N, C-alpha and C positions, 0 to 999 in steps of 0.2 A: 504494500500500500504506500501510495506516496504521502512524504511529509508534507505538513499544513505549509511549509515555507515553499515547497513546490507550487502549490497550490494560490498562495499570495504573489507568486511571479506573474499570474495569468489572472489576477483581478480586473473586472471589467467595472468600471464607477461611470459608466455613460448607459448604458442598454435600460430601458425600461424592461422592468419584471413583472412576472405574473401575468395575468388574461387582461389584454386592454382592446377594447372596442375602436377600431381607429377606420374612419372612412369605409364601415359596412364590414369591415374584415377584422377577425378574434385575432391579435398577435399575441402569443403566449410565449414566454421566453425563459429558462432557468438556468442558472449558473451551475455548470458541473464539467470543468474540462478534462475529466479524466474517466468519465462513465464510459461503458461500454457500448449501452445501448439504455435510452429513455424513451417511452410510451406515455401517452396520454388516454387515460381510459377515463370514459366520460359516461356519468350515469342521468337517467332519467329525470327530469326537473319533477314528477309527480310520483317517483319509487325510487329514492337514492340509492335501492339495493339493486336496481337492473342495470346492468352495464347495456347503452345502446351502440357504442363503437369503441373500437381501440386504434388510435393514431400513432403509427412510429415518428419519432421526431428527427429533425433532421441537424445535423451537428453542424455548428459553424462557429469555430472555436474562439472563446472557451464555453460557448451559449450552446444549449437545446433550445430548438424554435419552431413552433407550429404557424402557421398560416389556415385560418377556418373560415369559410364565408358562409357557410349553413347559420341558420338560425337558433343559436344553443345558448341566448338569454335566458338566465333562471337555471339551466342546469348544474350539475357537480361533476367535479374531476377529480383524480387520484394523478401522482407520477408514479409510474412502475420504472423503478431504477435498475438497471445491471452494472453492478459497480465495478469497479476494476479487477477486483479479484473473482469475477464469476458469480457472486452472489447477487439476488434479486429482492427485490423489496418494494413494497407500496410506501409513498411519501406523501405529504402535505404540502403544498405550496409555501414556500414561506412568505410570499407576498399575497396570500389569500385575501382580499379586499372584503369577503365575505365568506361564510359557510354555510354547509346544511345543519339541522337542530342535532346538537352531540349527546350523545348518552354514553359516559363512561363506562358504565354497567358495574362499578367498584372494581374495574381491573385497569392497568397500564398499558394495556396492548391494543386499544380500540386508536383506529387513525382516523383522523377527522378529512373530510371531504371539503375542498373548496367549492367557491362557488363562480359560474361567469354572469358578471356584473357590470353593469354601465352606469356610474353614479353621478350625476355631474358635480362639479366643484361649486363652492358657494361661490356668490358673483360678488359680495362686497364683505368685505371683512369688516368684524365689529372693531371701533376704533377704541384702543386702550386710554384711560385717563395716566397722566405720570405716574411711575410705577412708586418715586421716591417721596412724591408730594400728593396726597399722603400714602404712607406704605399699608399694603393690603391686610385686612381683617378678614380671614379667611374661615369658613365652616365647613369642617370634612365630613362627610355623607356617603352613605352606602345606598346604594337607589334603592335596594329592597328593604331596608329597614326604616325607610321616612314613610312607607304607607302600607307594611305587611299587616300592621293590625288595624288598619281602618277598615270600616266599613260601609264608607260613602263612597268608594272608587270601583269602576269598572272591572280593572285588572289590578289588585294590590301586589304592588313591589315593581311596576313596570316605570318604564321613562312616561308614557304619557298619564299616569297616576299622579306626579306631582302638578302637572297644570290643574289637575282638578281639585287639588287641595289649595291652589293657590300658594303654592311654595315660594316661588319667588318674591310674592308680596311680604309674604312671612318674613325672609330675607331682609327685603328692604327698611320693614318695620323694625327690624333689630340691628339696622344698619352696619351690614355686612355688606363686603364690595365682592368678594369673589366664593364661590363654593368648588370646593375641590369632592369630588367623587371617588372612591377606592374604585380600583382598576375595573374596566367597563369592556376591555378587550376580552377574547375567547381564554376562558379558562378551562380547565380539563375535567376535575373531578366534582362532576355537575350531569343531571340531566336537565337539561335546558327545557325540555317539553313537560316537565313536573312543576307546574307551577303552585301546588298545594300548599297552603301556611302551616306551620308547623306549629302547633301549640304544647303546652308543657307535656314531656314526655312522647310527643312523636319523633325523638329524633332515634337515631341509629348507631351512635358513634361516630367513626371516622364515615361510613357512608350517609351520614345526613345529607339531604338533598340542601345543603347550606352552603355558601362561598362568598368570603370577600374577593376572592380573584389573583390573590396572590401566587398561583400555583398556572403559569400562562402556558397556552397553546399556541394561540398565534397573536404577531403583535401588530396585525392591519386589521383584523376583522373583530366585530364588536358580538360581544355576548347576547345569544339570542334568548337568553334567560327573562331578560329585562323587555323584550318587545311581546306585541300582541300575538305574533305569530311567528313563533321559530323555525317552519317549515318554509318560510318565505323568506329567502336572503336578503329581499329589499326592506321589510317589514324593520328589521334591527336600526338599519342604517337611515331610513327616513324618520323615525320615531326619535332617535337621538339628535339628528339634525335639528327636527322641530322643537327638542327639550333646549337645546344649545339657543335657537333663535327667542323663545320663550325666554328664557334668562337675561338676553341682550336687549330684548324688548323692555325689560325690567331694571336696566343698568347693572345687572350682577354677570361677572364675568365668570368663565369655564375653567376650570385646572383638573388634566386627568392625572389619575395616579399610574404612573408607567413603571414596569416590573422587567428590568434589563440583565439583572446580576444573574436569572437562571429561567429553567423551563420547568413544568411539571415533572418531566424527566425527560433527559438528554435525546434519547432515540428521536423525539419530534424531528430534530434537526440532522441528527445522525444518520437518519433513515435518507436524507438525500446526500449528503458528505459526511461519511464517517470520519469524527476526530478532528474535523477543522472549526467548527463553532466553539469550539470548549477548551479551557485549559485545563492542560494536565492536572490531576487530581494532587491536590497538596494537603498540608495540614488543616489551613482554614478554608471552608467553603460556604457559601450562602445557605446551602440545604445539603442535602445527603448528598450531593452531585456537584463537580466540579464546576467553576464559573464560566458564564457566557466572555467568551475572548473579546473584548469590545474592541482591544487594539489591532484585531486582525482587521485588514480592509474591508472585507464582505460581510462580516459581523459589524465592522462600525457602518458598515451603508445600511444595513437591515434597521439597527436602529436610528439613523437620522431618517432615512426615507419613510420610516414608518411614523416619526413626529411628523416630520413636514406632510405627509398624508392626512393627518388628524386636524393640523392647522386650515390646510389648504381645501379641505372637504367637509369637514363639519365645523370649522371657524373655531375651534379650542385657544382660548386664551393662556394657557399656561399649563405645565408637567410637575409632578411629583415625582422625583425618583427613588423608588424603593431602593434601600440598601445601594447607594449610588457610591459608595466607598470600594465597592469592586469595579466602578467603570473607570478605565484612565482617563487623566487630565485632558490629553489631545482630543480625545472624544469629546468631551465636553466641551472644548472651547470650539470645536467646529460645529457640534450641533447648535452652540449658542449664537455662532456667527450666522449661520444657516437661516435659524429661525428669526433670529432679529432682522433679518432682511426683508422677511417677509411681514411680523409684526415687531416693529421696534421695540416695543415695552412688554414684550411677554413675560411672563410670571416662571421662574424656573429655583427651583430647591429640592434638597436630595437629604438623604440620612448620611452624613459625610462622618461615620463613626471612625474611629482608631480600630478598625478590624477588616484587614480586609488580605488577598491573596497576591497583591501587587505592592512595590514599594508603596511608603509613603508618599513620598515627594514625588512618585507617578501619579497621582491619584488628588483628589480633591479632600482631605482629611481635617476635621476640626483640631486644632490645636497644632497641627502639623503645615498646613499648605492654607493661605488666604486665596483670596482671587479678587480681582479688578474687574470681572463681568457680571457682578449680582447676582450670581448663582448663590443662594442662600442656605443655611446650614440649618437642621432641626438642633435649638439651642436647649439641649439635655440640662446644663447648667442651670437654667432658669425651673426645667420643670424639677428637676431634683431639690433642687434649694427650696423651693415653693410647699411641694405638697410630698416630696420624697419618692426616690427610684421604685420604679415598676421591674424588679429583677426577678420574678419567679415567686419569691415568699410574700412580695405585695406589701409587705409593711414597714419598708425602710419611709424613714419620718421625715420630714421638710420643717421648714420655720414654722408651719402651721400645725405640726403636731408637735410642737414644745423643743425640737431638735436644733440647738441654737449652732450645732457643729456648721451646721450649713449656712448660717450667718454670711461670713464673707464670702459665699459663693454667689448668696442675694445680691451682697454691695457690687459686685462685679457684673452682675446683670444691669443693677440699675445704671452705672456709666455707659451701658451699652457694649458690655466685654472687651472694650477697646485696650488695646496694647498701651497707648500711651494717654495717660490721664495725669497731671503735673500734679494735682493737692488730694491724691486719694487717702481715705482713713487709713488709721497705721494696721486696722485689723482687715483690710480688703483682701480677697484672692488675689494671689500675684502668677498661679501656675500658667502656662500657656494654654493649656486647656479650658481656662477659666477666661483668660485674657487673648482671645484669638483671632481678631480683628480690629482694624480701624475703620471699617465702612460699616454702615449700619443697616445696607442694603443685604450684607451677607447672615443678618440675624433674621431666623425666624423663632419667636418665643412662644410657648405651649406650656400646657399644664397637664393635658390629656389628649388621647388621639384613640385611634381604633384600637390598640393593644395597649393593654394595661387597663386599669380600672378606672371606670368614669371619675369627674372631678367628686360629683354627689357620693358615690361610693366610698371613695377614698375618705372624703370629709366624715362622713357618718360613720366610717368604722373605727376613727383615730381620734374623732373629738368628743368630748364629754359634754353633756348637755343635753337640754329639752330641743326640741324643733326650730324656736326661733333662734336659740342660742348658734347650731349648726348653719342656720340660713346666716348668720352674722359672720361664720368663719368662710362662709361658701362663697359671700360678696366680698370679704376682703380677699379670697382667692383671686377673683377676677380682678380687682384694683391692684393686686400686687403684679400681675402679669400685663395688663393694659396699660400701667403707668410705667413702661418699658420703651425705649427705643427699636425699633425696626417692624418687621412683619409679626404678627400674631395670628396663631390660628383657635381655634374653640371644636370642640368635637361635637358633632350633632347631638342635639337635645341637651346640651348645657342648660340653655334658656328655661329647660323645664325637668331640671333636676334628673337627666338620664340615670337610669338605674339597670343593671344586669342582673336578676335572680338568677340563681343557678337553676340548670335543669340536668341531672342525672343521667338524662339519656342520651345527651352529648357527646361530643369530643371533648376531651380535656376537663371535664367535668370536676374531675380533683382539684384544678386550680383555682379553689373557691376558698374564701375567707371569712370568717365571722370573729365576732368579738362580743363582750359585753357590753359595750358603747351605743351600738348601732342599734337604731329602733326603724319601725315599719311605719313610715308615717304614709304610705300610698296602699294598707293593706295587703299586700301580697303574700302575707302568710309566712316570709323567709326573711331572715336578716343575714342570709349568705349570699355573697356575690363573686360572680366570675370573672377574673381578669385576663383570660384570653379563650374568647368568642368566635375562631373565625368558622367553626364548623360545628355549630351547634343550632337550637331551634330559634324560630322568629318569637316566643317567647322570652327569650332572653335577650334578643337583639333589638326587636321593634321597638320605636317611639311608640310611649303611649301618650298620646295627645290627650287624652281627658284629664293627664296630671296638670296640663296648663291650666289649673284652676285661677279663681281672681285673686287668690290670695298669692301665689305663684307668680302670675301676668305682673303684680304691681310691685313685689319685692324683690323678685328675679328677674324675670324678662325686661321689664322698664327700664330696671337697673344697668343691666347690661348694655340696652339701648343705647342709654344715656351716656354713657362711657364710651361707647364706640362712637358716636356722636362728635364729642368733646374730643377724642383721639384724630378722629378725621378732619376735624374743621378746625382745629388751633396747630399751632406750629412745636407746640412744647415736646410732642413725643414723634415729632417727624425731623428731626435733626439727623444732617447727614452723614458724618464723618467725627473722627476723635477731636478736630480742631472746635468745630463747631459745639460738640460736648463740653470742651473745656471753658470755651466761653461762656456757657451757659448755666453751668453747675455749681453749684455751691453749698457745701455741708456745713450744716449748724451744728449738729451733736452727733455723735454716732458712740454708742455703747453696745459692746456684745453682750456683756455682763448683764445691762439691764436690757436688754433686746431692743434698743431704740434705734432707728435710723430718722433723721431728720435735715430733710436738704430743699433747697431753691432749684426752680429753674428760670431762668430768665429770658426772653426773647423779646422781640421788637413789638408783640403782642403785651407784654406786661411778664408779670411774675406770679410764679404760683409757689406754693409750699405743699411737699408732702410731708406726713409724718406716719411711719410704722412703729406701732408698739406690739412687741410680741410676748409680754411678761403678763403677770397677774396684777403690777401695779400700776396707777396713773402716772402719766408724764407731765410733768409744767413746764409750761415754755410760756415764751413772751411773745405776743403778735397782734396784729392787728388785722382787718379783712373780714372775711365770711367763708365758712365752710362748701364748698361746693358737692363734694363727693364724702361720704361715710359710710361705713360697712354697719354701723349699730342700726338697729331696729326697736330697741327696748330703749337703755340708758344714751341717748344721743350725744355725739363728742360736743362740747363748748369752747369755743375760743379760748385757749389759754392752757385747755387740760384735755389730754388725751388718753381717754378710758382704755381699760386692760385690752388687751388683745383687739386693737382696733387700727383701721388705717383712716385716714382722712385726707383730701385735698382741699387746699385754701386758696381761694383767690385773695391775694394781700394787699391790694390795691384798689378794686371796685367793690363798689357798695352792692353790685347784685352779680348773679352768677351768667353774665351774658358776655360770652368771647367772641359770638358769633352770629 
């Protein structure tokens, strides 16, 4: 067998791959320079198991090509490849723009079929606002979860259902700028045709028909599970495009979560060219198989081409890169330049963890390599310092849980995690992992996302007190996250106290936590909450919209909305770099022992003062002005006294709260 370097010499960076209808002729192209033979097997559009024709390919080095004038729109196909060693196998087209309805049947051996589709690109790209003024406020959501438990939609868990529930209007009211969808590309471990809503006890472990999408099957095709008709390859395409257009009509931008570090199993691309698309197995792997070899020319091309496809075809406004630490820096630089030629202000960010099979200097790794092209890193320094790390045991605590060892790290987040800050408090973290950039567009702050405990479950499990006391801590978490520089992200349902009660019928049901501190405010009959819910029931993952009671809408939803509005419409949390932060920030008092952080931010708009008091004692200070935001609901803060366990934002100069 040829080595991957020999394939690399025959890389083709210009041919248009996959099946494309050009002037009435289907042009089908597959890159495989060393195959003995490749045949195109075509299946009937009404019965995807029925072969209607097999056509031998023509080799035009390094590609296999077919030119078909018959009307095969909506039909399906496989490649039948005779490899250089004489072995023969079926393969899915890596460039499949859509696919047949897929059912994995609980096995790893099913081979998906590509579809012949001719789908027009969007005519007019949505114009983004500047990404740095203001920084995006992102709402991370799983298509299924948003409506799986709703009774008032035609097909729960579908693209179309989001318009039925006026989801974009909901985000507008919350002052969200971007929605970030968990992977909507084809995943593998799923039966797309089975749309049954899974209630408590309906799961079947690993075979539970629920999936977040982090097991990629194809990088171009959309998951038919979210469509009204998975059997029709156009349905998923049209309905996702309609969803994006609906979001844009409400000025909500769309970010797709993409997974380029691995596939569900590597045979999906090894069936095409064995060994080329993946690195050799080392000690560090993203899953149980070697990582996708992004640095190889044709692997890199799949990444770049699929991203461009989603921008040009569906008008997507950004991408979140799962485990971007496994993708080489050059690839990220290339894709950034190409995408910004199409959409100059496209949003790009990823998981830049110090965990990879490539040298850290060859990737984008938090604490090791900064960047100047606005590719943001998930800031786990912020997450861990506020609520504690979600590391499997789930009970690492942050300052909200009383762990003041995280105090120096939260101080670092307050100053934008910048390397260069002139008058830093003596007890601020100084490590390169906590102080990793001088550009705030590299920051993506969050306290909860799809994996790990929801913000409410973590507060409920770790904070002592009644419902209102827990609400106050919850509001404090929101303030601590949003009163920072850079982008910010909320997990779906944060505005309605999203909770994930455990279900022992699902996968990883043992990843459950319970304490004597938790209370059952939603009458679910349990205080056991799961932190890893990628393959369990809708009972666990679905949003409970009925929880958005008048009380929660007033004390939580409206509170988050007002804070987001302030963050978007003022300059205080939209500073660009360390120079602006140095000019704007002054610290009045910082004491790790007393658990107090008291500082000012001054811009051309005025000056605000933020006080965090993490202890049980009051903090006395001198100030004038008016408290604009207060986490307290019972014993409200007053100017001059910060109540125990409180966070306040003060307008130091104006007599009203209007900055906008």
